[in-house]
N, C-alpha and C positions, 0 to 999 in steps of 0.2 A: 104448832107445838108451843109449849113455855120453853124458855130458855133461862136459867139462872147462871151467872160466870160469878165464881168466887177471886178474888184475889186483891191486888193493890193497882192502881192507876200507873205508877211508877216501875212496876215489875216488866222486864223485857217478855218473859214467856207468857205473862198476863197480855200484853200488847199483842204477840202474835194471833192470840186468838182473838183479840179483840179486831184485829187486822180482816180476820177471816170472816168474823160474824158481820163487819161494816161492808164486805165487799159483796155477799151473799145477801145484804140487805135484811137480816136476820135481827128482829127487834128482840130483847132480853132483858132482865134483870141484874145488874150488878152489885154484888154485896161483899160490902169490905172485908176483907180477911188479910191481916198483916202480921205477915213473919219476920218484918225488920224494924220496927218500932213498937211503942207502947200501946198502940189502937188495940191489936189482938186478935185473935181469931174466934169466929162464931162458938157457942157451947159445943156444940155437935159438929165441929169440924172434924176430929177425929175419924167420925166415921165414914166422912167423906173422902179423907185422906191420911192413912192410915201413917205415913210421916211428916202431916204437918206442915205441909209445902203447898204453894201455889203455882198454877192456877189449879181450880177444880171446878167442875161445871153439872150441872144439871140438867138434862134434856128428857122433857114430858116423862118424869120417872127414873131416869137412866142416870146413875152417876157414873162419872168418868173423872180419872187424874193422869197425869204425865200430857204436857201439851203434844207428842205426835200423837199419842191416841186421841186425844179431842179433837186435832186437826184434821187427821183422816177419817173419825168418824163424821164429821160435821161436814166434809166432803163426799160422804157417801151417802147419808142422810138426805142432804140438799143438794143434790149433783149440780144444780145451775145457778150459777155458772161453775163449770167444773174449774178445779184450781190444781188438778195433776194434769203434766201431759199426756195428750196420747200416745206419744211416740215414747217405744219403751227406752230406746237410748238417754232420750230428754229427762224422761222419768227417774231416771238412775243418775243423772247427773245433780237433778234438783233434790234429790235422797242426799246424795253426796253432800251436798251445800248445807241441808239442812244440820247432818250429821258433825261437820266440819265446824258448824255453829256450837252444837252443843257440846263437843268435845275440845275443843280447843279455840273458838273464835271468843267464847262468853267468857272463858278465864281470863282468857288475854288482853281482850278489848275492854270489858266492861269492870272486872274485879283490879284489874293490876294498873288499866290506864284511867278509864271513869270515874270510879269509886274516888282514888286519892285525890283527883284534882277538885271534882265535885263536891265531895263530903268531907274530906279532910284536909279543910284549908288550902287548898291549891298544891298538895306536895306534890312533888315531880316525880315521875315514872323513872326510874333508872335504865342504864342502856339496854340492859336484858329484857327489860320489859318492854322496851322499843323495839327493840331487835323481835321479839316473840309476836310484837303486834303486826309489823310490816312482813312478817312470815306467814302469818296468816290470812292476812289482807292479800297476801300475791298468790296462795295457793286458792281463796276464793274466788277471785280473778280469773285464775286458769279456769273455773269451773262454768264461769259465765258463758254458756253458749251463744251465738247469734240470736239463738230462736228465743232463750231465757231472756236476753237483755231486750227483744223486741215484743214477748208476749203480755198479755195483761197479768195481773198478778197470778202468782201459784203459791203452793204450801212454802215452797223454798223463797221466793222472794219476799214473803213475811215473817220467814226468819230473819232474814239478810237485812231486810229494814228496819225490823226492830232493832237489832244489835247496832246496826252504824248510825239509827238516830243517837244512840248516848256516846257512840266515839265521836262523831261529829262533835257534840255539843261540848268540847272541852280541846283547848289548843294542841295539846300532842297528839291527841288522836286525829282533829282535823289533818293536820299536818303530815301523818302517815297515809291518809286515806289521798292526799294529794298525791302521794310518790306513786299511786297506783291507778292511772289516768283512765283505763277502761270502767273501772270501778265507782270512781269518782265522778264520771261523766252520767253512768246509770244513775246514782245516786241524786244526783243533783236534778234528775230528771223527774223522780217522784218526790222528794222530800218534802216539799210545798206543795202535794198533791192532797184532794179531797181525803181520800182514808187516812193518809199521816196526821193530818190537822184534826179529824174528828176523836184519833186516839192516842193524841199528844197527851203527856203530865206537865205539870209544872217541873219537872224534874230533867227535862232535855230541853234542849232548842229547837226539836223537830220532832 
């Protein structure tokens, strides 16, 4: 199959898809589609994503957008190795992690902590931002079952790794992760792994 991924390397959600593609060893073409800077979007991009966001993907003529839909489609069409736990409860916990990243962690950790530090001349996050970041990290740690921590990569671990890579790249974020020991231990075990290195951008340390 031919696979073309549209996005920017520094995007958390693009990286989630790239981690899945790397783990499944799926060759793909990467096309720059930048919603953040002045590099711009391809001329036909609105036909791929009506809201002009990233990522989007084309797999043998099938065009998809929204990271969750892309991730589940990739795992269904390329089922080996599988990235959804076979146990129903483990799968449900994994999906909880994915939704917590979407609904809470991305805003609290990336936009309110990483972005001010990395992109805005080291602006310090305020106490409310730090409290929200710690709260979401504790919630994520509580969802990490022993099976999740011990398993090969899942869709949920790709979501979690992509957001922690940004968080751990700035001093306030790294300090928050240090306060959540089980999460820090899991993250330290994978942050220098081959999948993370292969998908790393210039805009994060990990």
